[in-house]
C-alpha positions as CSV (number, residue, x, y, z in Angstrom):
1,M,114.2,115.2,57.8
2,S,113.3,118.7,59.0
3,Q,114.4,120.0,62.4
4,T,110.8,119.9,63.8
5,A,110.4,116.3,62.5
6,A,113.6,115.4,64.3
7,L,112.5,117.1,67.4
8,Y,109.1,115.4,67.3
9,H,110.8,112.0,66.8
10,L,113.0,112.8,69.8
11,Q,110.0,113.7,71.8
12,T,108.4,110.3,70.9
13,L,111.5,108.5,72.0
14,D,111.8,110.5,75.3
15,S,108.1,109.9,76.0
16,Q,108.7,106.1,75.6
17,I,111.7,106.4,77.9
18,D,109.6,108.3,80.5
19,T,106.9,105.5,80.4
20,I,109.5,102.8,80.8
21,R,111.4,104.5,83.6
22,K,108.1,105.0,85.5
23,R,107.3,101.3,85.1
24,L,110.8,100.3,86.2
25,D,110.4,102.4,89.3
26,E,107.1,100.6,90.0
27,I,108.7,97.2,89.5
28,A,111.6,98.1,91.8
29,R,109.1,99.3,94.5
30,L,107.1,96.1,94.2
31,L,110.2,93.9,94.4
32,S,111.6,95.8,97.4
33,Q,108.4,96.6,99.4
34,D,106.6,93.3,99.7
35,D,105.2,93.7,103.2
36,V,104.5,90.0,103.7
37,L,108.0,89.1,102.6
38,Q,109.6,91.8,104.7
39,A,107.6,90.6,107.8
40,A,108.8,87.1,107.3
41,Q,112.4,88.3,106.9
42,I,112.1,90.4,110.0
43,A,110.6,87.5,112.0
44,L,113.5,85.3,111.0
45,T,116.1,87.9,111.8
46,N,114.6,88.5,115.3
47,A,114.5,84.8,116.0
48,E,118.1,84.4,114.9
49,Q,119.3,87.4,117.0
50,S,117.4,86.0,120.1
51,H,119.0,82.6,119.5
52,I,122.5,84.1,119.3
53,K,121.9,86.2,122.5
54,W,120.7,83.2,124.5
55,H,123.4,80.9,123.2
56,A,126.0,83.4,124.1
57,R,124.4,83.7,127.6
58,Q,124.4,79.9,128.0
59,T,128.1,79.7,127.0
60,E,129.0,82.5,129.4
61,L,127.2,80.9,132.3
62,E,128.6,77.4,131.6
63,L,132.1,78.8,131.5
64,E,131.6,80.6,134.8
65,R,130.3,77.4,136.3
66,A,133.3,75.4,135.0
67,S,135.6,78.0,136.5
68,V,133.8,77.8,139.9
69,Q,133.9,74.0,139.8
70,E,137.6,74.1,139.0
71,E,138.1,76.4,142.0
72,V,136.0,74.0,144.1
73,K,138.2,71.1,143.1
74,D,141.4,73.1,144.0
75,T,139.9,74.2,147.3
76,E,138.8,70.7,148.2
77,T,142.3,69.3,147.3
78,R,143.9,71.9,149.6
79,L,141.4,71.3,152.4
80,Y,141.6,67.6,152.5
81,S,145.3,67.3,151.7
82,G,146.3,67.1,155.4
83,K,148.9,69.7,154.8
84,I,147.0,72.5,156.5
85,S,146.9,72.3,160.3
86,N,146.1,75.9,161.1
87,P,142.5,76.0,162.4
88,R,141.9,79.5,161.1
89,E,143.1,78.6,157.6
90,L,141.1,75.4,157.6
91,T,138.0,77.5,158.6
92,D,138.7,80.0,155.8
93,L,139.0,77.2,153.3
94,Q,135.7,75.6,154.5
95,D,134.0,78.9,154.2
96,K,135.4,79.5,150.8
97,L,134.3,76.0,149.7
98,A,130.8,76.6,151.0
99,E,130.6,79.9,149.1
100,L,131.9,78.3,145.9
101,N,129.3,75.6,146.1
102,R,126.6,78.2,146.6
103,R,127.8,80.1,143.6
104,S,127.8,76.9,141.6
105,E,124.3,76.0,142.6
106,S,123.1,79.6,141.9
107,L,124.2,79.2,138.3
108,E,122.1,76.1,137.7
109,E,118.8,77.9,137.3
110,P,120.1,80.6,134.9
111,I,121.9,78.0,132.9
112,L,118.7,75.9,132.6
113,E,116.8,79.1,131.7
114,A,119.3,79.8,128.9
115,M,119.2,76.2,127.7
116,L,115.4,76.3,127.4
117,A,115.5,79.7,125.7
118,V,118.1,78.4,123.2
119,E,116.0,75.3,122.6
120,A,112.8,77.4,122.1
121,D,114.6,79.9,119.8
122,T,116.0,77.0,117.7
123,T,112.4,75.9,117.1
124,T,111.4,79.5,116.4
125,V,114.2,80.0,113.9
126,E,113.2,76.8,112.1
127,Q,109.6,77.8,111.9
128,A,110.5,81.4,110.8
129,Q,112.8,80.0,108.1
130,K,110.0,77.7,106.9
131,A,107.6,80.6,106.9
132,L,110.0,82.7,104.9
133,D,110.6,79.9,102.4
134,R,106.9,79.5,102.0
135,V,106.4,83.2,101.2
136,V,109.3,83.2,98.8
137,N,107.8,80.2,97.0
138,E,104.4,81.9,96.8
139,R,106.0,85.0,95.5
140,S,108.4,83.2,93.1
141,H,106.0,83.3,90.1
142,Q,105.1,86.9,90.7
143,F,108.7,87.9,91.2
144,G,109.8,85.9,88.2
145,E,107.3,87.7,86.0
146,L,108.4,91.1,87.4
147,D,112.1,90.1,86.9
148,K,111.4,89.3,83.3
149,E,109.5,92.5,82.7
150,Q,112.3,94.4,84.4
151,T,114.9,92.8,82.1
152,T,112.8,93.5,79.0
153,F,112.2,97.1,79.9
154,S,115.9,97.6,80.8
155,E,116.9,96.3,77.5
156,Q,114.4,98.6,75.7
157,L,115.6,101.5,77.8
158,T,119.2,101.0,76.7
159,Q,118.1,100.8,73.1
160,L,116.0,103.9,73.3
161,L,118.7,105.9,75.0
162,A,121.1,105.0,72.2
163,E,118.4,106.1,69.6
164,T,117.9,109.4,71.4
165,E,121.6,110.1,71.4
166,Q,121.7,109.5,67.6
167,E,118.6,111.6,67.0
168,R,120.1,114.5,69.1
169,S,123.1,114.5,66.9
170,H,120.9,115.5,64.0
171,I,119.4,118.5,65.8
172,N,120.8,122.1,66.0
173,I,122.2,122.9,69.4
174,Q,120.0,126.0,69.9
175,H,116.9,123.9,69.2
176,L,118.1,121.2,71.6
177,E,118.4,123.9,74.3
178,I,114.8,125.0,73.8
179,Y,113.7,121.4,73.7
180,D,115.5,120.4,76.9
181,Q,114.2,123.4,78.8
182,L,110.6,122.5,77.8
183,R,111.2,118.9,78.8
184,Q,111.8,120.1,82.3
185,R,108.2,121.2,82.7
186,P,105.6,119.0,84.3
187,G,104.5,116.3,81.8
188,G,107.8,116.6,79.9
189,L,106.0,117.4,76.6
190,A,108.2,119.7,74.5
191,V,106.8,119.1,71.0
192,T,103.2,119.0,69.9
193,L,101.4,118.6,66.6
194,L,99.6,121.4,64.9
195,K,96.0,120.5,64.3
196,G,94.7,122.6,61.5
197,D,95.9,126.0,62.6
198,E,95.7,125.2,66.4
199,C,98.2,124.1,68.9
200,G,97.6,120.4,69.8
201,V,98.0,121.0,73.5
202,C,96.5,124.4,74.5
203,G,94.3,124.9,71.4
204,V,95.4,128.4,70.6
205,E,94.9,129.4,67.0
206,L,98.0,130.5,65.1
207,T,98.1,133.2,62.5
208,S,98.0,131.8,59.0
209,Q,101.5,133.1,58.4
210,M,102.8,131.4,61.5
211,A,101.0,128.1,60.6
212,Q,102.4,128.3,57.1
213,R,106.0,128.6,58.6
214,V,105.4,125.6,60.8
215,R,104.3,123.5,57.8
216,R,107.4,124.7,56.0
217,G,109.5,123.1,58.8
218,D,110.5,126.3,60.7
219,V,111.1,125.7,64.4
220,L,108.5,127.8,66.1
221,T,106.9,127.6,69.5
222,C,103.3,128.1,70.5
223,P,102.7,131.7,71.6
224,T,100.6,130.5,74.6
225,C,102.1,127.2,75.9
226,N,105.6,127.7,74.3
227,R,105.8,124.1,73.0
228,I,107.5,123.5,69.7
229,L,105.0,123.0,66.9
230,H,105.2,120.3,64.2
231,V,103.1,119.1,61.3
232,Q,103.3,115.5,60.3
């Protein structure tokens, strides 16, 4: 196989790789940027975070109430033990007991609010989970097909990359340098076919001597677009 034939085959392989990579990028975007699925996931996350917040608030308030009630119990024990006879101390205990009871009562409404919020968020979390499950089920077929396509293309990509490495081993290093530089240009087309005596990309007509050299297998580039020329 001539060097231009090897370069043209390498270009064919690389073009297939470019196409596959483009499709794999599209598949990855489709799998990761499903707006409906993301909205359902966000709704569930928000509901769960709200539930956690209110549940923590309820626990905090109930612990505070339990602490106050324990203090009420201790104060009542001291107050009614009959061991305190000092009027000032008795008055202080009575005032303290009244304040503790007020604190305990003041906690009832916030605790009830937190309980209702927890209950509401529990329902919201259940509904959000069902909604997410429904979206996932609706997308399962589509995602399944995309997953299969992704797997197939990934396997093809692995095979093509191996083929390109093998093909590159048959090409002169200097020619590979030219090829790789041309591949960096927009479109990635480094090798083109000679059509008659014209470049298959830009259409410039080559001299008969240059066209003859291309047909002979010499590695030459188009004088206008600089792509490597090849004749099948």
